[in-house]
Every structure is written in C-alpha cells, then in structure tokens.
N, C-alpha and C positions, 0 to 999 in steps of 0.2 A: 504494499500499500504506499502510496507516495505521501510525502509530508503535507502536501497541500490538502490531500483528501482526509488525512487524519485531522488536520486543524478544523476543516469544515465540519466533519463529524463532531468534534469536541465543541465547536460553536454552536451547532444545532442542539446538542445536549444541554449546554449552559442556557440556551434560549428557552428550551422546554422547561428547565428548572425554574427560570425567571417566570415564565408564564404560570407555573404551578404556584410559585409565591404569590402572584397577583391573585389566582383563584382562592388561595388560602385567606387572603386579606379580604376578598368580597365575602366569603363564608363567614369570617369573623364580623364583619359589618352586619350581615343578615342575622347572625346568631345574637348579636347584642341587641337587636330589637325583640327577639324571641325568647331571650334568657329568662325573664321572669315567669314564661309559661311552659318552659322545658323541663323535662325530667332529669337530663344530664346536668350534674353539678359543675360549678364553674372550675373547681380544681381538676376534674377529671377532663374537662375541655382544654385547660391549660396545659395539662400533661400530654395529651394527644397532639396538640399542636407544637409542643416542645420537641417531642419525639420526631415529628414529621420534619420540622425545621432542621434539627440536628442531622437527620438522614440526608436532606438535601445540602447541607453544608459540607458533609463528608464527601458527597458525590462531587461537588464543585471543586473541593480541594484536590481530589483525585484527578479530575479532568484538567484543571489548570496547572496542576503540579506546584502550587504554592500554598503553604500552610497558612490558615487563617487562625490566628491566635485570638483566644477570648481573654478578656480582661478579668482578672480574678481580684476581688477586693477582699480585704481583711488583714489580719495580722499573720505574719508567718510563724510557724512553730519552731521549736528547738531542733537542731539537727538530729537525725536518728542516732548518730554515733554517740553513745553515752560515755565511753571511756577515751580520754585524751590520747592522742596518737603521740608515742615517743618521738622526739627529734633525734635524728642520726647525725652524727659528726662527719 
C-alpha cells in the first residue's frame, strides 16, 4: 500500500471519529432535554459517554501516531521506593 493511500485511509478514519463525536454531542443535547423523564441515571450516562470518548481517543492516537496526554490534577504521592538507595563511590 502506498504512503498516500495509507494517509487517505487514516484521514477518513479520523473524519469518521470526528463525525461520531458530533453525533455524541447531538445525543447529549437531546438527552439533556429528556433527562428529567428518563430512567437512565446521569452517572450511568456519564460513564457510557466517558467510555466511548476514551475509545475514540485511543483510536485517534493509534492513527495519528501522536500520544494525547491527559492533564492530571492533584498532589503527587511519595516515590514507591521506601528504602534509600545507597550511593556508590
């Protein structure tokens, strides 16, 4: 397969993922109107959307070859090494 064809395929897949994200956004908008009347809880809906979004992000990273880093907020913990490492001379 030529490099050009490979890039075209990757671009098509990324466009498909973008269209899927737009569809998810439309679903969220519709669900926001129906939430007071729906049986599905907000936490379950949030979890479902988070899983879908993570899945799409992983596919995008795989296709683009670029890792998408997520910001992590909080305080770092202590290093897992409990014993000090002896210095060598």
